[in-house]
C-alpha positions in Angstrom: 122.8 109.7 119.3 119.2 109.2 118.9 117.5 107.8 122.1 116.1 104.2 121.7 117.5 104.1 118.1 118.8 100.8 116.6 122.5 100.3 116.4 123.8 101.2 113.0 127.2 100.8 111.1 128.8 103.6 108.9 125.9 106.1 110.0 126.6 108.5 112.9 123.4 110.3 114.4 123.3 113.1 117.0 121.2 116.1 118.0 122.2 119.5 116.8 121.1 122.7 118.2 121.2 125.9 116.1 122.2 129.1 117.8 119.2 130.8 116.7 116.8 128.0 118.1 118.7 126.1 120.9 115.6 124.4 122.3 114.5 122.8 119.0 117.0 120.0 118.1 117.9 119.2 114.5 118.5 115.4 113.9 121.8 115.1 112.1 122.5 111.7 110.4 126.0 111.5 108.9 127.2 109.0 106.1 130.5 107.8 107.9 132.5 105.6 105.5 134.7 108.2 104.0 137.6 105.7 103.1 134.9 104.0 100.7 133.6 107.3 99.7 130.4 106.5 101.5 129.3 103.6 99.6 126.9 101.7 101.9 126.5 97.9 102.3 122.9 96.9 102.0 122.7 96.1 105.7 123.8 99.8 106.4 120.9 100.9 104.1 118.5 98.8 106.1 120.0 100.3 109.4 119.5 103.7 108.0 116.0 103.1 107.1 115.1 101.9 110.6 116.7 105.0 112.1 114.6 107.3 110.0 111.6 105.2 110.8 112.1 105.7 114.5 111.6 109.3 114.2 108.2 110.5 115.4 106.3 114.0 115.3 107.6 116.2 117.9 111.2 114.5 117.6 112.9 117.9 116.7 112.3 120.4 113.9 114.3 118.9 111.0 116.6 116.0 109.9 119.7 117.1 108.1 121.6 114.3 106.2 125.4 114.9 105.8 128.6 112.9 104.9 132.0 112.7 106.0 134.9 113.1 103.5 135.1 114.6 100.0 132.2 112.7 98.5 128.5 112.6 99.8 128.0 108.9 98.5 129.1 106.9 95.6 126.2 104.5 95.9 125.6 101.0 97.3 128.8 99.1 98.2 129.3 97.1 94.9 130.3 94.0 96.9 126.6 94.0 98.1 125.5 93.4 94.4 128.1 90.5 93.8 126.0 87.9 91.8 127.7 85.3 93.5 126.5 86.0 97.1 123.1 87.8 96.1 120.3 85.4 96.9 117.5 87.6 95.8 118.1 90.4 93.5 114.5 91.8 94.2 115.6 92.3 97.7 118.2 95.0 96.6 115.3 97.0 95.0 113.2 96.6 98.2 115.9 97.9 100.4 116.4 101.1 98.2 112.5 101.4 98.0 112.2 101.4 101.8 115.0 103.9 102.1 113.2 106.5 100.0 109.9 106.1 101.3 111.3 106.3 104.9 112.8 109.7 103.8 109.4 110.9 102.0 107.3 109.5 105.0 109.4 110.9 107.8 107.2 113.5 109.7 110.1 116.0 110.0 111.5 118.0 107.0 114.6 116.2 105.7 117.4 118.1 104.2 120.3 116.7 102.3 123.6 118.7 102.5 125.8 117.3 99.8 129.2 117.6 98.4 131.5 115.9 95.9 130.2 113.1 94.0 126.5 112.0 94.7 126.1 108.7 92.5 123.4 106.0 92.7 122.2 105.6 96.3 123.3 109.2 96.9 120.8 110.5 94.2 118.1 108.2 95.9 118.7 109.9 99.3 118.4 113.5 97.4 115.3 112.4 95.8 113.6 111.1 99.2 114.6 114.2 100.9 112.6 117.4 101.0 115.3 119.8 100.2 118.9 119.5 98.8 121.8 122.0 99.6 124.6 121.3 97.4 128.2 122.8 97.6 129.4 124.1 94.2 131.4 121.6 92.4 129.1 118.7 93.4 128.2 116.3 90.5 125.2 113.8 90.4 124.9 110.6 88.5 122.7 107.6 88.1 125.0 104.9 86.7 123.0 101.9 86.9 122.4 101.6 83.3 126.2 101.3 82.9 125.9 98.2 85.3 123.3 96.7 83.5 120.9 97.3 86.3 117.3 98.9 86.3 117.1 101.7 88.7 115.1 101.2 91.7 113.8 103.4 94.6 110.9 104.9 92.5 113.3 107.0 90.7 111.4 106.4 87.4 108.3 108.1 89.0 110.0 110.7 91.2 112.9 111.9 88.8 110.5 113.0 85.8 108.2 114.7 88.1 111.0 116.9 89.7 113.0 117.8 86.5 110.8 116.8 83.6 110.7 113.5 81.4 113.1 114.5 78.8 115.8 115.6 81.2 115.1 112.4 83.4 115.5 110.2 80.3 118.9 111.9 79.6 120.1 111.4 83.1 119.1 107.8 83.4 119.9 106.5 79.9 123.6 108.0 80.0 124.5 108.0 83.6 126.2 111.4 82.9 127.8 113.6 85.5 125.5 116.4 86.2 127.0 119.5 87.8 125.8 121.6 90.5 124.5 124.5 88.4 122.6 122.0 85.9 121.1 120.4 88.8 119.9 123.5 90.4 118.6 124.8 87.0 116.6 121.4 86.7 115.1 121.9 90.1 116.9 118.9 91.7 119.2 121.1 93.9 117.1 123.5 96.1 120.1 125.8 96.9 123.9 125.8 96.1 126.7 127.7 97.9 130.5 127.9 97.7 132.5 125.8 100.1 133.2 128.8 102.4 129.3 129.7 102.5 128.0 126.3 102.7 127.5 125.7 106.4 126.0 129.3 106.7 123.6 128.4 103.8 122.5 125.0 105.2 121.9 126.5 108.6 120.1 129.2 107.4 117.6 127.1 105.7 117.4 124.7 108.8 116.5 128.0 110.8 113.8 128.9 108.3 112.4 125.4 108.7 112.5 125.5 112.4 110.5 128.9 112.4 107.7 127.0 110.6 104.8 125.1 112.4 106.3 121.4 112.9 102.6 120.3 112.8 101.9 122.1 109.5 105.1 120.6 108.0 104.1 117.1 109.1 100.7 117.5 107.4 102.3 118.9 104.2 104.8 115.8 104.3 102.1 113.4 104.7 100.1 114.9 101.6 103.1 114.9 99.6 104.6 111.6 100.4 102.2 109.5 98.2 103.4 108.3 94.9 99.9 108.3 93.4 97.8 111.4 92.5 94.6 111.4 94.5 91.3 112.2 92.9 89.7 115.4 93.7 87.4 114.0 96.4 90.1 112.1 98.2 92.5 115.3 98.0 89.7 117.5 99.3 88.9 115.1 102.3 92.6 114.9 103.2 93.1 118.9 103.1 89.9 119.3 105.1 91.1 116.8 107.8 94.5 118.3 108.0 93.0 121.8 108.5 90.8 120.5 111.4 93.8 119.0 113.0 95.8 122.1 112.6 93.1 124.0 114.8 92.2 121.1 117.2 95.6 119.4 117.6 98.2 121.5 116.1 99.5 125.0 116.9 97.6 127.2 114.6 95.5 128.5 117.2 98.6 129.9 119.1 100.2 131.2 116.0 97.3 132.9 114.6 96.6 134.3 117.9 100.0 135.9 118.3 99.4 137.8 115.1 96.1 139.0 116.1 97.1 140.3 119.5 
């Protein structure tokens, strides 16, 4: 498990070393409530967020999010949304927003490896992640409209940016099941693989991330995390500061030196 990490229910955390890079651990987080199709209670989502927020630069080369059982995640546990016990509906939105931002702001690349049904909260996790590897036969859906709920977690900002506004409206308005091929064509899924080739594909991508500079990836993630489009001057200042940091504090000098010598 993670050192000094908060205790959590229905989430398993461990270090995973790839054969190609045994010295650089992958942080693996696994949704572990297969009997409930990994539908997560609100308190578990909060713990998941705290776990992600505990990750610091240099804490490994990547984070991979997996799930036990046939389905990646069927969303938030519906009992957490019971009007009889819900004191503040806005708190539900905040919980999902915090999870998505913890994924986007995590200093390590986050890869979601998904299978089966990926609904609601599962889609939020994929949106917050940097890359998504899906097993063929996976389906994605955002069913909130069928429940009479507005979607939270910045989906109305992030999904149109990722797949286009018309397509996002279709997904959100209808809650339709979107297959792996359509999701990949839309740009929502980064890579897809058969069940037999899934682990090899996922580990291959993690190995590629491991080969990149962790400091450079952290800088890229920081620049990409914001939901706002910076003005030219602000964007220029951020890029200049990142370049200076890469040479003065990162590993650019060593990496470039190896190519020059």
